[in-house]
N, C-alpha and C positions, 0 to 999 in steps of 0.2 A: 574653525567653528567650535571644536571641542574646547579649545583654549578660551574662547569667549564665554562659553557656557560655564566653564570652571570659575572664571572671574566673577560672573553674576552670583553663583552660589556662595563664593567667599564673601562677596559684598553683603549678601543677605545675612550670613552668619555673623559677620562683624557688627552689622547694624543691630541684630538681636542682642548680642553681647553688650554693646554700648548702651542700649535702652535698659537692659537689666541692671547694669551698673548704676545708671542714673536713678532708677527706682530705689535701689539700695541706699544711695546717698541721701535721697529724700527722706527715707525712713530712719536713717541713723542720726541720732541727736543726743548728745550728752546732757542737754539741759533738762532740769526737772520740770514736772508739771507745775504750773504756776496759777495764781489766782488773779483774775478770774479765768476759768477754763472755758472751753467751747462745749462740746458734747461729751458727756462722760457718765460712768456708772455711779452708784451711791458712794458716799464718803466712807473711808476706812480709817482706823486708828493709825497714827504715825508711829514709826519704829525708830528709836534713836540709832544714829549711825556715826561712827567715828570718821575722821578725815580720810582714813585709808581703806574703808570698806567700800565695796561696790554698791552703787545706788541701784535699787530695784524699782521697776515700774510700779506705780501705785494708782489706785482708783481715784478719780477726781470727784469733786462735789458738783452736783447739777445745779444749774440756775433755777431760781424760783420764777417760772414764767408768769405766774399769776399777778406779779407786781405791774405788769403792762396794763392791767385793768384799772390801776389806781388813777384817779382823776389828775390830769396834768402831767402824767408820766412822760408822754411823748415830747414835751417841751423842756424837760430837764437836761442839764449837761450830761455828757456821756459818763463822766466819772461818778456822778451821783446815781445814774441808772445802774451802773455796775455795782455800786455799793448796795443798792436795794435788792438787786438780783442775787447777790452772794453773801449778804451779811449773816446768813444762817450757817455759813461754812466756817467752822472753828477748829477743825482737825486737819493738820497738815504734817507732812513728814519732817522730822528733824534731820536735815542733811549733814550738818556738822555739829558735833556735840563735844562737850568737855566734861565727861562724867566724873572725873576726879578733881574738878576745880576746887571744891570745898573739902576734899578728902571723903571718907565714908560718910554717908548721911548722918549716922549717929555721932559723928565727930565734927559735923559742920559748924557747931557752936563756937569752935576755935577760930573761925573767920569772923573778925569784928566788923569789917566794912567790905561789902561787895559793890564794886563799881559796875553798874549795868548801863552801858552806853549804846544808845540807838545810832546805828550807822548804816547808810546805804552802801551797797556793794562797791560802787566806784570811788568811795571816799578814802582811798588808801593813804594819802598824805596825812589826813587828819588822824587816822588810827596810829600811824607810825609816830607822829609827834606826841600824841597822848601817851603812848607806851614809854616814851623817853622823858616825859615830864610828869604832869600831875597824876597820870594813870599808872605809874610804875607799881608793880607788885612788890611789896616790901613789908617790913616790920617797922612801925613808927610808934613811939611812945609805948612800946611793949605790946602793941596789938597788930594783928595781921590784916593786911589790905590785899584783896584779890580783884581781878578785872575780867569782864566779859564784854564783847561787842555783840549787839543784837542786829541781825540782818535777815533780809528776805532774798528774793531772786530779782535780778535787774529787770526793769519794766520794758527795756528795749531788747527785743528778741535777738538783734544782731550782736548785742554786747553780752548776752547771757552766758554763753559758753566761756568767753575769755574771763569774765568777772567771777564765774564759779571757780575757774582754775586759780585765779588770784586768791580768792578766799581760802581755797584748799591749801595753797602754799603758805598763807599766813597762819592757818590753823596748825599746819605741821611744824612751823617754826616757833610759834608763840603759845599755842594751846589756849587761845582766848576768844574763839569765834563760835557763836551760835548762829546757825543759818537754817531757816525753815523754807519749805517749798511753796511759798506764796509770793505774789508780786509785791516788791518793795515800793510802796507809794505813800503819799501823805494820808489818804483815807484808810490805809491799812496799818497805820501806826497803832491803832487800838488793838487790832488783831495781834500785832507784835507784842504789845504789852500783856495781853491775856495769856499768850503762849509762854511768855517769860515767867509769869507767876506760876503757871502749871509746871514749868521746868524747875523752878525754885522748890516747889513742894516735893518733887522727886529727888532732886540732886543736892539741894542746900537748905533743908528745912530748918536748920538751927542757926543760920546766919543772924548775927545781932542787928546789923543795920544795913540798909541798901541806899546807895546813891543812884538815882534814876535820872538820866538826862541825855542831851544830844551831844554829838561829836564836835559841835562848834562852840562849846562853852569852855571857859577857863575856870577850873575848880581848884581852889587851894586846899588840897587834901590834908595838909598839915593842920589847918584851922578846922576843917571838918572833923578830924579825929579828936582834936582838943575839945571841940564843942560836944561831940557825942559822948566823950568820957565824962562830961559833966551832967549828962542826962540821967535821971534816976531810972533804975530798972534794968539797965544793960540790955535793952532790946525786947524785954518781955512786957512792956507797956506800950500803949498807943503813942505813936509819934508820926506826924506827917507835916513837914514844914517846907515852905518855899515862899515864892512871891504870891501872896494871897489875892485872889480875884473874886469879887462878890458883886451882886446886883447887876448881872449882865444876862443876856439871853442870846438866842440864835441870831446870826446875821442873815438877813433875807436878801441882800443885794447879790446878784449873780456874779458880779465882777470880783467878789472877794474870795480869797483862798479859803476862808472859813465859812463860806456860804452853806447854810443848812436850810433847805426848804421845808415847808409844812408837811410834805410827803414823807419826810424823815422823822420829824417831831412837830406836833401841834403846840407843844409847850412854848410859852413866851419867856421862860426864865431858866437859867441853869442853877444848880446848887453851887455853893461855894467850892472853889477848887484852887489849886496852885498851878502856876504856869509850868508847862511841860518841858521847858528848856532845861530845868534842873531842879530837883527836889530831894529831900531826905525822908526816909521812912524807917520805922523799926521792923524787925522780923515779925513781931506781933501784928502790926498793921498790914504787912504783906500777906500774911495768912488770911486776915479778914477780907482783904480785897479779892484774893483768889476764891474764897468761899462764896462771896456775893456775886462775883462775875459769872459763876456757873449758872445762875438763874436770871441774869440780866443780859438782854440782847445787846449786841455791839452798837456803838454810837461812833460816828466818823471822826470826832474830835477827841483825841486820846486823853488829854488832861481833864476835859470835862467828864469823860467816862470814869476816870478815877474818882472824881468828885461824886459821881452818881453811886459808885460802889461804897464810898465812905458814908454817904447819906443813908444808904440802905442798911449799913452796918451800925448806924447810930453813932458814928464817929465824925469828928470835924477836922478839917485842915487848919493849919495855923500859919501866921506870917513870921518870917525871920528876916530881920533887916540886913543881914549879911548876904542874902541871896538876891541878886539883881538880874532878873531875866530880861529886863529892858535896858540894860546897860548902866553906866555910871555917869552921873551929871557932875561936872566939875564946877566949883564956885564961880569961876570967871572964864570968859572966852580967851582971856590973855594967858591963862595957865595951860600947861601941857597936859592934855587929857590922858596920855599914856604913861604918866608918872607912876612908878611902882608903889609910891606911898599911898595912892588911892586904892590900891588892890591888896596891899600886904595884910590888911586886917579883915578882908571880906572872905566869904566862903565860896561864892560863885558869881561869875559875870557872863552874860550872854550878849553879844556873840563875838568870837575871835576867829581870825583866819590862822592857819597852821603856824606861820612864822611868828605871829604875835604871841602865840602860846609859848613857844620856845624862848623868845626874848623876855617875856614877862616872868616866866618860871625862874629863869636864871637871875633876873633883876631882883625879885623879892627875896632870893636866897643869898644875895651879896652880903658878905660880912661887914662891908663898909657902908651899907645903906643906912642913912640917918633920916628919920622922918620927924614930923612935928608931934603934936599931941596924939597919944595912942587912944583910939576909940574902943578897941576890943569889942567890935560888933559881933564877933562870933560867939560871945557869951550871952547875947541878948535875944529874947523872943518878943 
């Protein structure tokens, strides 16, 4: 009888211990707070952190519940509802920083070209190939090229912890990852862009020129440097070039990735802008974009938002025929579209898969590569 009573007590104690452990596991999570959050207190300023620092809990930004009263809100897709709820949230913690990427801020003018490459956490293969090819940090034609990848936090909660660990490992090895504590998604690319310009102001205010693009482009950084060396002003004048897009407006079809309903903007037209796959800007223009972005609410399409900032600053984007964000058209279907001679004189082509980047980078640098008439498109605007 005594033995049976003892077994019951032990069973109760073990059950309590197991339940306590279960609660502890539920509350233990290395993942940072992400955008959009659920319930939270007011927003707080982000604090830069290196890859080796311990991440501290932060306050999250509360949803704007009043947008539910906007006409037609209930019928909108979930990602647009979330954008409207959280578009005022612009301050997020910098989880991974590279404070010395450009050296001391007062010496950052020694960096001629900063490659700022937007990359989702899971795109490890793309980042690795870029590091080995066109994104290599080096000195070319006597000027300094540096590289940073811009990332948020994985949108899939099951992957967040693993991918945060991956980015920390990359940061420790390469010192080239900027990660903020917001959800990495298509509609948050504008947030990523705005946070990058704020980082530039603090860390690299003197950089001469910035390449801003996606991790699935092929950029001929040799040609980019040669072109920028020919630009007057060495970065202290306005420059914003890419594949120019004009006379377009919001897409109102719900099936489109670029769907922007009237609840987001009633305007029927966008200002001129350059395709966000890849573009070049001067340090002067980057400062102007940062300044104007402080008083301009976020818009879900990042390249359009840059066009809005330029328009507000009284500046205009320009076309460069060497930047092809919609790919390269070959003269005939009988010709090989992957011929390096089509790419040797370009600045940028969108889009490439990782193995294509490696093959093309090696091919255009072959000493025995012989092409026809040289077009020198990198010297043309």
